[in-house]
C-alpha positions in Angstrom: -18.1 -9.2 8.3 -20.2 -10.0 5.4 -23.9 -9.7 4.2 -26.6 -10.0 6.8 -30.3 -10.0 5.9 -32.6 -8.4 8.4 -36.3 -9.3 8.2 -37.3 -6.9 11.1 -38.5 -3.6 9.5 -37.7 -1.7 12.8 -34.2 -2.9 13.1 -31.3 -0.7 14.3 -27.5 -0.9 14.2 -27.4 -3.1 17.4 -29.7 -5.6 15.7 -27.4 -5.8 12.7 -24.3 -6.1 14.7 -25.9 -8.8 16.8 -26.9 -10.8 13.7 -23.3 -10.3 12.3 -21.8 -11.8 15.6 -20.9 -8.6 17.3 -17.9 -6.5 16.7 -14.5 -8.2 16.3 -11.6 -7.4 18.5 -10.4 -4.9 16.0 -13.7 -3.1 15.5 -13.9 0.5 16.8 -17.3 0.9 18.7 -16.8 4.6 18.5 -16.5 4.8 14.6 -19.4 3.0 13.0 -20.7 4.4 9.7 -24.1 3.7 8.3 -24.1 4.5 4.6 -27.5 5.2 3.1 -28.5 5.8 -0.5 -26.8 5.1 -3.8 -23.0 4.7 -3.5 -22.4 6.5 -6.8 -24.9 9.2 -6.1 -23.7 11.1 -3.0 -24.8 8.8 -0.2 -25.6 10.0 3.3 -23.1 8.8 5.9 -24.1 8.7 9.6 -21.3 8.4 12.1 -22.4 6.4 15.3 -20.5 6.0 18.5 -22.0 3.2 20.4 -20.2 4.3 23.6 -22.5 7.3 23.8 -26.2 7.0 24.5 -27.1 10.1 22.4 -26.1 8.1 19.3 -29.2 5.8 19.9 -31.4 8.7 18.9 -29.8 9.7 15.5 -31.6 9.0 12.3 -28.7 6.7 11.2 -29.1 4.4 14.1 -32.5 3.0 12.8 -31.8 1.1 9.7 -33.3 1.3 6.2 -33.4 -1.1 3.4 -30.0 -1.5 1.7 -28.1 0.5 4.4 -24.5 -0.4 4.7 -22.8 -0.6 8.1 -19.0 -0.1 8.1 -17.2 -0.6 11.4 -13.8 1.1 11.3 -10.8 -0.7 12.7 -9.1 0.4 15.7 -5.9 2.4 15.1 -3.6 0.0 16.8 -4.7 -3.0 14.7 -1.4 -3.2 12.8 0.6 -3.4 16.1 -1.7 -5.9 17.7 -1.7 -8.3 14.8 2.0 -8.0 14.2 3.2 -7.8 17.8 4.9 -11.2 17.8 6.9 -10.3 14.7 7.9 -6.8 16.1 9.1 -8.5 19.3 10.9 -11.2 17.6 12.8 -8.7 15.3 13.7 -6.4 18.2 15.0 -9.5 20.3 17.2 -10.7 17.3 18.6 -7.2 16.7 19.3 -6.9 20.5 21.3 -10.3 20.5 23.2 -9.1 17.4 24.2 -5.8 19.0 25.1 -7.5 22.3 27.3 -10.1 20.4 29.0 -7.2 18.5 29.8 -5.3 21.8 31.2 -8.4 23.3 33.4 -9.0 20.4 34.5 -5.5 20.3 35.2 -5.5 24.1 37.4 -8.8 24.0 39.2 -7.8 20.7 40.9 -4.8 22.4 
């Protein structure tokens, strides 16, 4: 993520992503947006799917000066980033319920 300056006048989305260090593990290659024009004056947004070769021919694939490239995160980013916490909480709850069942069983 960040600002990347491209000196090549014939750059495309692949060039920009390469200069930025490729997609992160959380970047969705099917949902890349190229935003062109003034942000406050109804910009044109191109949706590019890098998994489809037909996206290579779209007008948004070849970059223009001041284009913004936004890579949407994958849907399961929250789960992946918090998986350790979720597993820990579920394990603790499991131990608590197991302990309560054992206490209930032996208290009869």
